[in-house]
DRENDO-1510 file (C-alpha; in Angstrom, 1 decimal, always signed):
<recs>
REC; n; res; u; v; w
REC; 1; MET; -54.2; -238.9; -28.2 .
REC; 2; SER; -56.3; -236.5; -26.2 .
REC; 3; ASP; -56.3; -232.9; -27.3 .
REC; 4; VAL; -56.2; -231.7; -23.7 .
REC; 5; LEU; -52.5; -230.8; -23.1 .
REC; 6; VAL; -51.0; -229.8; -19.8 .
REC; 7; ALA; -48.7; -226.8; -19.9 .
REC; 8; SER; -45.2; -227.8; -18.7 .
REC; 9; GLN; -43.0; -225.7; -16.5 .
REC; 10; ALA; -39.2; -225.5; -16.4 .
REC; 11; PRO; -37.5; -226.0; -13.0 .
REC; 12; GLY; -37.4; -222.8; -10.9 .
REC; 13; ALA; -39.8; -221.0; -13.2 .
REC; 14; ALA; -42.7; -219.1; -11.6 .
REC; 15; ASP; -46.2; -220.5; -12.3 .
REC; 16; LEU; -48.3; -217.6; -13.4 .
REC; 17; SER; -51.4; -219.7; -14.2 .
REC; 18; VAL; -54.4; -219.1; -12.0 .
REC; 19; ALA; -56.9; -221.7; -10.9 .
REC; 20; PRO; -60.5; -221.1; -11.9 .
REC; 21; GLY; -62.5; -219.2; -9.3 .
REC; 22; VAL; -59.5; -217.4; -7.8 .
REC; 23; SER; -60.4; -213.8; -7.0 .
REC; 24; GLY; -59.0; -210.9; -9.0 .
REC; 25; ALA; -56.9; -209.7; -6.1 .
REC; 26; ARG; -55.3; -213.1; -5.7 .
REC; 27; GLN; -54.7; -213.3; -9.4 .
REC; 28; PHE; -53.0; -209.9; -9.3 .
REC; 29; TRP; -50.8; -210.9; -6.3 .
REC; 30; ARG; -49.8; -214.3; -7.8 .
REC; 31; ARG; -48.7; -212.6; -11.1 .
REC; 32; LEU; -46.9; -209.8; -9.3 .
REC; 33; SER; -45.2; -212.1; -6.8 .
REC; 34; ALA; -43.8; -214.1; -9.8 .
REC; 35; GLN; -41.7; -211.1; -10.8 .
REC; 36; ARG; -38.7; -210.8; -8.5 .
REC; 37; ALA; -37.7; -207.4; -9.7 .
REC; 38; ALA; -41.2; -206.0; -9.0 .
REC; 39; LEU; -41.1; -207.4; -5.5 .
REC; 40; ALA; -37.7; -205.9; -4.8 .
REC; 41; ALA; -38.9; -202.6; -6.1 .
REC; 42; ALA; -42.0; -202.8; -3.9 .
REC; 43; ALA; -39.9; -203.5; -0.9 .
REC; 44; VAL; -37.7; -200.4; -1.7 .
REC; 45; VAL; -40.8; -198.2; -2.2 .
REC; 46; ALA; -42.3; -199.5; +1.1 .
REC; 47; LEU; -39.1; -198.6; +2.9 .
REC; 48; LEU; -39.0; -195.1; +1.4 .
REC; 49; VAL; -42.7; -194.5; +2.4 .
REC; 50; LEU; -41.9; -195.8; +5.9 .
REC; 51; VAL; -38.9; -193.5; +6.2 .
REC; 52; ALA; -41.0; -190.5; +5.0 .
REC; 53; LEU; -43.8; -191.2; +7.5 .
REC; 54; ALA; -41.4; -191.8; +10.3 .
REC; 55; ALA; -39.3; -188.8; +9.6 .
REC; 56; PRO; -40.2; -187.0; +12.9 .
REC; 57; LEU; -39.4; -190.2; +14.9 .
REC; 58; LEU; -36.1; -190.8; +13.0 .
REC; 59; THR; -34.9; -187.2; +13.5 .
REC; 60; ALA; -36.0; -187.3; +17.2 .
REC; 61; ILE; -33.8; -190.4; +17.7 .
REC; 62; GLU; -30.9; -188.6; +16.1 .
REC; 63; GLY; -31.7; -185.6; +18.2 .
REC; 64; GLN; -31.8; -183.1; +15.3 .
REC; 65; ASP; -34.3; -181.3; +13.1 .
REC; 66; PRO; -34.1; -180.1; +9.5 .
REC; 67; THR; -34.2; -176.3; +10.1 .
REC; 68; THR; -31.8; -175.6; +13.0 .
REC; 69; TYR; -28.5; -173.9; +12.0 .
REC; 70; HIS; -25.2; -175.1; +13.5 .
REC; 71; PRO; -22.6; -172.3; +12.7 .
REC; 72; ASP; -20.1; -174.0; +15.1 .
REC; 73; LEU; -19.9; -176.9; +12.6 .
REC; 74; ILE; -18.9; -174.7; +9.7 .
REC; 75; ASP; -15.4; -173.6; +8.8 .
REC; 76; SER; -15.9; -170.0; +7.8 .
REC; 77; ALA; -12.3; -169.6; +6.8 .
REC; 78; ARG; -12.8; -172.2; +4.1 .
REC; 79; GLY; -16.0; -170.7; +2.8 .
REC; 80; GLY; -18.5; -172.6; +4.8 .
REC; 81; VAL; -17.2; -176.1; +4.4 .
REC; 82; PRO; -18.3; -178.5; +7.2 .
REC; 83; VAL; -15.8; -179.1; +10.0 .
REC; 84; GLY; -14.5; -182.7; +10.2 .
REC; 85; SER; -14.2; -185.6; +7.9 .
REC; 86; PHE; -16.9; -186.8; +5.5 .
REC; 87; GLY; -18.9; -183.6; +5.7 .
REC; 88; GLY; -19.0; -183.5; +9.5 .
REC; 89; MET; -20.4; -187.0; +10.0 .
REC; 90; SER; -20.6; -187.9; +13.7 .
REC; 91; GLY; -22.8; -189.6; +16.3 .
REC; 92; ASP; -24.8; -186.4; +16.5 .
REC; 93; HIS; -25.1; -185.9; +12.7 .
REC; 94; TRP; -25.3; -189.2; +11.0 .
REC; 95; LEU; -24.8; -188.0; +7.4 .
REC; 96; GLY; -23.0; -184.8; +8.2 .
REC; 97; VAL; -24.2; -181.2; +7.9 .
REC; 98; GLU; -25.1; -178.8; +5.1 .
REC; 99; PRO; -22.4; -176.5; +3.9 .
REC; 100; GLN; -22.7; -172.8; +4.9 .
REC; 101; THR; -25.7; -173.4; +7.2 .
REC; 102; GLY; -24.8; -176.5; +9.2 .
REC; 103; ARG; -28.3; -177.9; +9.1 .
REC; 104; ASP; -28.4; -181.6; +9.7 .
REC; 105; LEU; -28.3; -183.5; +6.4 .
REC; 106; PHE; -30.0; -186.7; +7.5 .
REC; 107; ALA; -33.0; -184.7; +8.9 .
REC; 108; ARG; -33.3; -182.7; +5.6 .
REC; 109; LEU; -33.0; -185.9; +3.6 .
REC; 110; VAL; -35.8; -187.8; +5.3 .
REC; 111; TYR; -38.1; -184.8; +5.5 .
REC; 112; GLY; -37.3; -184.2; +1.8 .
REC; 113; ALA; -38.7; -187.7; +1.1 .
REC; 114; ARG; -42.0; -186.5; +2.6 .
REC; 115; VAL; -42.2; -183.6; +0.2 .
REC; 116; SER; -41.1; -185.5; -2.9 .
REC; 117; LEU; -43.3; -188.5; -2.4 .
REC; 118; GLY; -46.2; -186.4; -1.0 .
REC; 119; VAL; -46.2; -183.9; -3.9 .
REC; 120; ALA; -45.9; -186.8; -6.5 .
REC; 121; LEU; -48.8; -188.7; -4.9 .
REC; 122; ALA; -51.1; -185.7; -4.6 .
REC; 123; ALA; -50.4; -184.6; -8.2 .
REC; 124; THR; -51.1; -188.2; -9.4 .
REC; 125; VAL; -54.5; -188.2; -7.5 .
REC; 126; VAL; -55.5; -184.9; -9.1 .
REC; 127; GLN; -54.5; -186.2; -12.6 .
REC; 128; ILE; -56.4; -189.5; -12.2 .
REC; 129; VAL; -59.6; -187.8; -10.9 .
REC; 130; ILE; -59.7; -185.2; -13.6 .
REC; 131; GLY; -58.7; -187.7; -16.3 .
REC; 132; VAL; -61.2; -190.3; -15.4 .
REC; 133; VAL; -64.1; -187.8; -15.2 .
REC; 134; VAL; -63.2; -186.1; -18.5 .
REC; 135; GLY; -62.6; -189.4; -20.3 .
REC; 136; VAL; -65.8; -191.1; -19.1 .
REC; 137; ALA; -67.8; -188.0; -19.8 .
REC; 138; ALA; -66.4; -187.7; -23.3 .
REC; 139; ALA; -67.2; -191.4; -24.1 .
REC; 140; LEU; -70.7; -191.4; -22.6 .
REC; 141; GLY; -71.7; -187.9; -23.7 .
REC; 142; THR; -73.3; -186.8; -27.0 .
REC; 143; ARG; -71.3; -186.3; -30.2 .
REC; 144; TRP; -70.8; -182.6; -29.5 .
REC; 145; VAL; -69.7; -183.2; -25.9 .
REC; 146; ASP; -67.2; -185.8; -27.0 .
REC; 147; GLN; -65.8; -183.5; -29.7 .
REC; 148; LEU; -65.5; -180.6; -27.2 .
REC; 149; LEU; -63.9; -182.6; -24.4 .
REC; 150; SER; -61.6; -184.4; -26.9 .
REC; 151; ARG; -60.3; -181.2; -28.4 .
REC; 152; PHE; -59.8; -179.6; -25.0 .
REC; 153; THR; -57.9; -182.7; -23.9 .
REC; 154; ASP; -55.7; -182.5; -27.1 .
REC; 155; ILE; -54.8; -178.9; -26.1 .
REC; 156; ILE; -53.9; -180.0; -22.5 .
REC; 157; VAL; -51.7; -182.8; -23.9 .
REC; 158; ALA; -49.9; -180.3; -26.3 .
REC; 159; LEU; -49.1; -177.9; -23.4 .
REC; 160; PRO; -45.4; -178.1; -22.4 .
REC; 161; LEU; -45.5; -179.2; -18.7 .
REC; 162; MET; -42.3; -177.6; -17.5 .
REC; 163; ILE; -42.8; -174.3; -19.2 .
REC; 164; MET; -46.4; -173.9; -18.0 .
REC; 165; SER; -45.5; -175.0; -14.5 .
REC; 166; LEU; -42.6; -172.4; -14.4 .
REC; 167; ALA; -45.0; -169.7; -15.6 .
REC; 168; LEU; -47.8; -170.5; -13.1 .
REC; 169; LEU; -45.5; -171.0; -10.1 .
REC; 170; ALA; -43.6; -167.8; -10.8 .
REC; 171; ILE; -46.7; -165.6; -10.5 .
REC; 172; VAL; -48.3; -167.2; -7.4 .
REC; 173; PRO; -47.6; -165.3; -4.1 .
REC; 174; SER; -44.8; -166.8; -2.0 .
REC; 175; GLY; -47.1; -167.1; +1.0 .
REC; 176; PHE; -49.1; -169.9; -0.6 .
REC; 177; PRO; -47.9; -173.4; +0.6 .
REC; 178; ARG; -45.5; -174.4; -2.1 .
REC; 179; PRO; -45.9; -178.2; -1.8 .
REC; 180; VAL; -49.7; -177.9; -2.3 .
REC; 181; LEU; -49.2; -175.4; -5.1 .
REC; 182; VAL; -46.6; -177.7; -6.9 .
REC; 183; ALA; -48.9; -180.7; -6.6 .
REC; 184; GLY; -51.9; -178.7; -7.9 .
REC; 185; VAL; -50.1; -177.2; -10.9 .
REC; 186; ILE; -48.7; -180.6; -12.0 .
REC; 187; GLY; -52.0; -182.3; -11.6 .
REC; 188; LEU; -54.0; -179.6; -13.4 .
REC; 189; ILE; -51.6; -179.5; -16.4 .
REC; 190; ALA; -50.7; -183.2; -17.0 .
REC; 191; TRP; -54.1; -185.1; -16.9 .
REC; 192; GLY; -54.6; -185.2; -20.7 .
REC; 193; ASN; -53.0; -188.6; -21.4 .
REC; 194; ILE; -55.0; -190.5; -18.7 .
REC; 195; ALA; -58.2; -188.8; -20.1 .
REC; 196; LYS; -57.5; -190.1; -23.6 .
REC; 197; ILE; -56.8; -193.6; -22.2 .
REC; 198; VAL; -60.0; -193.7; -20.2 .
REC; 199; ARG; -62.1; -192.4; -23.1 .
REC; 200; ALA; -60.7; -195.1; -25.4 .
REC; 201; GLN; -61.3; -197.9; -22.8 .
REC; 202; THR; -64.8; -196.6; -22.0 .
REC; 203; LEU; -65.7; -196.7; -25.7 .
REC; 204; THR; -64.6; -200.3; -25.8 .
REC; 205; LEU; -66.5; -201.3; -22.7 .
REC; 206; LYS; -69.7; -199.6; -24.0 .
REC; 207; GLY; -70.0; -202.3; -26.6 .
REC; 208; LEU; -70.0; -205.2; -24.3 .
REC; 209; ASP; -73.1; -207.3; -23.6 .
REC; 210; TYR; -73.4; -206.6; -19.9 .
REC; 211; VAL; -73.5; -202.9; -20.5 .
REC; 212; PHE; -76.3; -203.3; -23.0 .
REC; 213; ALA; -78.1; -205.5; -20.4 .
REC; 214; ALA; -77.8; -202.7; -17.9 .
REC; 215; ARG; -79.3; -200.2; -20.3 .
REC; 216; LEU; -82.2; -202.5; -21.1 .
REC; 217; SER; -82.9; -202.9; -17.4 .
REC; 218; GLY; -83.5; -199.1; -17.2 .
REC; 219; TRP; -80.3; -198.0; -15.5 .
REC; 220; GLY; -79.2; -194.4; -16.1 .
REC; 221; THR; -76.0; -193.4; -17.8 .
REC; 222; TRP; -74.1; -192.4; -14.6 .
REC; 223; ARG; -75.3; -195.5; -12.7 .
REC; 224; ILE; -73.9; -197.6; -15.5 .
REC; 225; ALA; -70.7; -195.7; -15.4 .
REC; 226; ARG; -70.4; -196.2; -11.7 .
REC; 227; ARG; -71.5; -199.8; -11.4 .
REC; 228; GLU; -70.3; -201.3; -14.7 .
REC; 229; LEU; -67.7; -199.2; -16.4 .
REC; 230; LEU; -65.5; -198.0; -13.5 .
REC; 231; PRO; -64.6; -201.5; -12.4 .
REC; 232; GLY; -63.4; -202.3; -15.9 .
REC; 233; LEU; -61.3; -199.1; -15.9 .
REC; 234; ALA; -59.5; -200.0; -12.7 .
REC; 235; ALA; -56.7; -202.0; -14.4 .
REC; 236; PRO; -55.5; -199.3; -16.9 .
REC; 237; VAL; -56.0; -196.5; -14.5 .
REC; 238; ILE; -53.9; -198.2; -11.7 .
REC; 239; THR; -51.3; -199.1; -14.3 .
REC; 240; TYR; -51.0; -195.5; -15.5 .
REC; 241; ALA; -51.0; -194.2; -12.0 .
REC; 242; ALA; -48.0; -196.4; -11.1 .
REC; 243; ILE; -46.1; -194.9; -14.0 .
REC; 244; LEU; -47.1; -191.3; -13.3 .
REC; 245; ILE; -45.7; -191.2; -9.7 .
REC; 246; PRO; -42.0; -191.5; -10.6 .
REC; 247; SER; -42.6; -189.0; -13.5 .
REC; 248; ASN; -44.2; -186.5; -11.0 .
REC; 249; ILE; -41.3; -187.0; -8.6 .
REC; 250; SER; -38.9; -186.0; -11.4 .
REC; 251; VAL; -41.0; -183.0; -12.3 .
REC; 252; GLU; -41.1; -181.7; -8.7 .
REC; 253; ALA; -37.4; -182.2; -8.3 .
REC; 254; ALA; -36.8; -180.3; -11.6 .
REC; 255; LEU; -39.0; -177.4; -10.5 .
REC; 256; SER; -37.4; -177.2; -7.1 .
REC; 257; PHE; -34.0; -177.3; -8.8 .
REC; 258; LEU; -35.0; -174.4; -11.0 .
REC; 259; GLY; -36.0; -172.4; -7.9 .
REC; 260; VAL; -39.8; -172.2; -8.5 .
REC; 261; GLY; -40.8; -175.3; -6.6 .
REC; 262; VAL; -40.5; -175.9; -2.8 .
REC; 263; LYS; -38.9; -173.0; -1.1 .
REC; 264; PRO; -36.5; -173.0; +1.9 .
REC; 265; PRO; -36.5; -173.8; +4.7 .
REC; 266; THR; -38.8; -176.7; +3.6 .
REC; 267; PRO; -36.5; -179.5; +2.6 .
REC; 268; SER; -36.8; -181.0; -0.9 .
REC; 269; TRP; -34.5; -183.3; -2.8 .
REC; 270; GLY; -34.6; -181.0; -5.8 .
REC; 271; GLN; -33.9; -178.0; -3.7 .
REC; 272; MET; -30.9; -179.7; -2.1 .
REC; 273; LEU; -29.5; -180.5; -5.5 .
REC; 274; THR; -29.8; -176.8; -6.4 .
REC; 275; ALA; -27.8; -175.7; -3.4 .
REC; 276; ALA; -25.3; -178.5; -3.9 .
REC; 277; ASP; -24.1; -177.6; -7.4 .
REC; 278; VAL; -21.2; -175.5; -6.0 .
REC; 279; TRP; -20.3; -177.9; -3.2 .
REC; 280; TYR; -19.8; -181.2; -5.0 .
REC; 281; GLN; -16.0; -181.0; -4.6 .
REC; 282; ALA; -15.8; -179.7; -1.1 .
REC; 283; ALA; -18.7; -181.7; +0.3 .
REC; 284; PRO; -19.6; -184.4; -2.3 .
REC; 285; GLN; -22.1; -186.2; +0.0 .
REC; 286; TYR; -24.3; -183.1; -0.1 .
REC; 287; LEU; -24.8; -183.7; -3.8 .
REC; 288; LEU; -24.6; -187.5; -3.9 .
REC; 289; LEU; -27.2; -188.2; -1.1 .
REC; 290; PRO; -30.2; -186.4; -2.6 .
REC; 291; ALA; -29.3; -187.4; -6.1 .
REC; 292; GLY; -28.9; -191.1; -5.0 .
REC; 293; ALA; -32.2; -191.0; -3.1 .
REC; 294; LEU; -34.0; -189.5; -6.1 .
REC; 295; PHE; -32.5; -192.1; -8.5 .
REC; 296; VAL; -33.4; -195.0; -6.3 .
REC; 297; THR; -36.9; -193.8; -5.8 .
REC; 298; VAL; -37.6; -193.2; -9.4 .
REC; 299; LEU; -36.0; -196.5; -10.5 .
REC; 300; ALA; -38.0; -198.5; -7.9 .
REC; 301; LEU; -41.3; -196.9; -8.8 .
REC; 302; THR; -40.6; -197.4; -12.5 .
REC; 303; VAL; -39.9; -201.1; -12.0 .
REC; 304; LEU; -42.9; -201.5; -9.7 .
REC; 305; GLY; -45.1; -199.7; -12.3 .
REC; 306; ASP; -44.0; -202.1; -15.0 .
REC; 307; GLY; -44.6; -205.0; -12.7 .
REC; 308; VAL; -48.1; -203.8; -11.9 .
REC; 309; ARG; -48.8; -203.4; -15.6 .
REC; 310; THR; -47.7; -207.0; -16.3 .
REC; 311; ALA; -49.7; -208.4; -13.4 .
REC; 312; LEU; -52.8; -206.6; -14.5 .
REC; 313; ASP; -52.4; -207.8; -18.1 .
REC; 314; PRO; -54.5; -211.0; -18.5 .
REC; 315; ARG; -52.3; -212.0; -21.4 .
REC; 316; ALA; -49.0; -212.0; -19.4 .
REC; 317; ALA; -49.3; -215.6; -18.2 .
REC; 318; SER; -50.1; -217.0; -21.6 .
REC; 319; ARG; -47.2; -215.1; -23.1 .
REC; 320; LEU; -44.8; -216.7; -20.6 .
REC; 321; ARG; -46.3; -220.1; -21.1 .
REC; 322; VAL; -45.9; -219.8; -24.9 .
REC; 323; GLY; -42.2; -219.0; -24.4 .
REC; 324; THR; -41.8; -222.1; -22.2 .
REC; 325; GLY; -43.7; -224.2; -24.7 .
REC; 326; ARG; -41.4; -223.2; -27.6 .
REC; 327; ARG; -38.4; -224.3; -25.6 .
REC; 328; ARG; -40.1; -227.6; -24.7 .
REC; 329; GLU; -41.2; -228.0; -28.4 .
REC; 330; ALA; -37.5; -228.0; -29.5 .
REC; 331; LYS; -36.6; -230.5; -26.9 .
REC; 332; VAL; -39.5; -232.8; -27.7 .
REC; 333; THR; -38.7; -232.6; -31.4 .
REC; 334; GLN; -35.1; -233.7; -30.8 .
REC; 335; SER; -36.3; -236.6; -28.6 .
REC; 336; VAL; -38.8; -237.7; -31.2 .
REC; 337; ALA; -36.1; -237.9; -33.8 .
REC; 338; ALA; -33.9; -239.9; -31.4 .
REC; 339; ALA; -36.6; -242.3; -30.2 .
REC; 340; GLU; -38.8; -242.7; -33.4 .
REC; 341; GLY; -41.6; -245.2; -33.0 .
REC; 342; ASP; -42.0; -244.7; -29.2 .
REC; 343; GLY; -44.9; -242.3; -29.7 .
REC; 344; VAL; -45.6; -239.0; -27.9 .
REC; 345; ALA; -45.2; -240.5; -24.4 .
REC; 346; GLY; -41.7; -241.8; -25.1 .
REC; 347; ALA; -40.7; -238.4; -26.6 .
REC; 348; VAL; -42.0; -236.5; -23.6 .
REC; 349; ALA; -40.2; -238.9; -21.2 .
REC; 350; ALA; -37.0; -238.5; -23.1 .
REC; 351; ALA; -37.3; -234.8; -23.1 .
REC; 352; ASP; -38.0; -234.7; -19.3 .
REC; 353; GLU; -35.0; -237.0; -18.7 .
REC; 354; ALA; -32.8; -234.8; -20.9 .
REC; 355; ASP; -33.5; -231.5; -19.0 .
REC; 356; GLY; -34.0; -233.1; -15.6 .
REC; 357; SER; -37.3; -231.4; -15.0 .
REC; 358; GLY; -39.3; -234.6; -14.4 .
REC; 359; VAL; -42.5; -232.7; -15.4 .
REC; 360; SER; -45.1; -234.8; -17.1 .
REC; 361; GLY; -47.1; -233.3; -19.9 .
REC; 362; VAL; -46.2; -230.9; -22.7 .
REC; 363; SER; -47.4; -227.5; -23.8 .
REC; 364; GLY; -49.7; -226.9; -26.7 .
REC; 365; GLY; -46.8; -226.3; -29.1 .
REC; 366; SER; -44.9; -229.5; -28.0 .
REC; 367; GLY; -48.0; -231.6; -28.2 .
REC; 368; GLY; -48.5; -230.6; -31.8 .
REC; 369; SER; -44.9; -231.5; -32.6 .
REC; 370; GLY; -45.2; -234.9; -30.8 .
REC; 371; ARG; -48.3; -235.9; -32.8 .
REC; 372; GLY; -46.5; -235.0; -36.0 .
REC; 373; GLY; -43.5; -237.1; -35.0 .
REC; 374; ALA; -45.7; -240.1; -34.0 .
REC; 375; SER; -47.6; -240.0; -37.3 .
</recs>
């Protein structure tokens, strides 16, 4: 029997194998599209980004803005509770109004998405830029440069992010734009882990043949880094960036919740949660809406980040095929025992008939079992 075995596939299972010659982008998309959870998360993230970008248009359609007070919609006799049912929901205020101030809750929620997503993305960019530069410089530099940058990176990693952020944000003048300040502080404090990942990956890439060939051709260190090493670093950097974004959203929300992040009247989900802690009984939607938006955003970005990590992992498809092969191996073994003497072809046909797949060929594990049964 030929040693070339065709990997089988169960009915409805996604085919993550990639034909030779397919570009890297197409490989990534085929592996990502095979993960339904990642695609659903990507759709949610795309919707959130669209809502954040279209916040002025959406609030214009509603006819409101996030900073205008509506004292006529507040019941002063009851301590500032919104007038009407469900927190003052109406055709003019789709999600009701904010207690005490009467500001439109829908407008503040969609503008808060701009702040939360914008701060997280900006902080992630700062972290990635600093981490890649420091990691590559440490891996390509001399022994002393590597030691110096590595020890400095260890110090950065050991710093408590929340405590350092609280200290730095508390001493900056209030006139400085808070979203920019929060993004900068998070980015400047939390780049240590990506630097360590980039350094380790760069040291691995340095030992490959094509990098030696580039050195022999007379290329300089930074030209090799730009032309040969950075493309090899793309996968781990993109994967880590996808994980950093939801983490940075949580940090921004926590800082705003503690009162040192984004300041009023600029809306932020964390700031809304801070003001809602005394209104969760009288106006529960004021607490549930920003908390729900924050939960959905972090969950979707986390699932998407895990999907990106799997899609960029070249071993993902082989791991899934191994799992399918083991299931097929058990079925083929049972069929061989039932139809002894028919050979591998009869065993495979019996297995296909048993599970209804109708797929010809077996995986590597089932092929080995078939030969053993035939012999």
